[in-house]
Structures are given as C-alpha cells and as structure tokens.
C-alpha positions, 0 to 999 in steps of 0.5 A: 264412609271415611277415607282414612284407612284406620277409621275404616278399619275400626268401622269393620271392627265394630260391624263384624264384632259379636255381642260380647265383642261389642260390650268389651269394646264399649267398656274399653272406649269408655275407660279410654275416653275417662283417661283422656278427660283426666288428661284434659282437665289436667291440662285445663283443656276444658272443652276437650275434657268435656267432650270426652266426658259426653262420649262416656256418657253416650256408651253408657247410654247405650249399655243402658239401652242394651239392658234386657230387664225382663230376661236379665232379672236382678243382674240387669236391674243391678247394672242398670243401678250402676250405670245411672250412678255412673251418668250422675258421676260423670255430669257431676265431674264435669260440672266440677272439673273434678279428675277424682270423680272421674277416677272413681268412674274409671275404677268401676269400668275397669272392674266391670270390663274385667268381670265381663272379660272373665265371664266371656273367656269362661263361656268361650272355653266351655264352648270350645272345650265340647264340640258335638258332644266331644271334649276336644281338649283332652 
C-alpha cells in the first residue's frame, strides 16, 4: 500500500463504495482521463496521451466485464455495443492522435454518467421515501 495519504484515501473510497458509486467513479475517471489525453495531444505529449487513453480503455474493459447479459437483457446488450464502439474509437484516436475522436467519446461518457446519476438518485430517493412502509418525507 502506498504511503501517499491521498492515494490511501482514494483506495479506501474505492474499497468501501457501493456498486452504484463504483460505476459513477469509473465513468468520472474515464472522463478525466479523456480530458487529460486531449490536453496531452494539444501539448504534443504523445506518451502521456497514450497512457491516459489506455487507462480509459481499461475502464471500458471493466465496464464490459461488469455487464450481466442474462439479467440485463436489451440494456446490457446496448451498453456492450456502445462500450465496444468506445473502445474502437479510443484505439482509432490513439493511432491517429486525433482529439476530435476523444471528444466524441467524452460526450458519450458524460451522457452515460449523467444518465446513471439520474437513475441512481431516483432509486435512492425511492429507498429514502419509504422506510418500513412509511413515507418519511411527508
């Protein structure tokens, strides 16, 4: 384990997060790495940009692995197709050193993140609203 207090804090966050929070953390990290990759390309720091794009690809791989194709039905299949498109686009962006492709991926990731945030917030609101069959919000 790292002696860096910030890294220790981040590790605890990941280890104690629920599934919903982990999903959002993955999207947020992928978004951050896409932005960093674009910045690296703008500064002609190709190795840095390559590293960040590979990190986004690793996150997308984890998102693919986490899909439950049996229980998820059409939604899981659609996400799988979208994630595969994102991976293809990231590879293309890395080969061409094209920030426009990265920005296209960034838009998709931001929309997915916002959508999941809404779903999770609605789900949490429903859980809070009915505790033991009682409406606690009034």
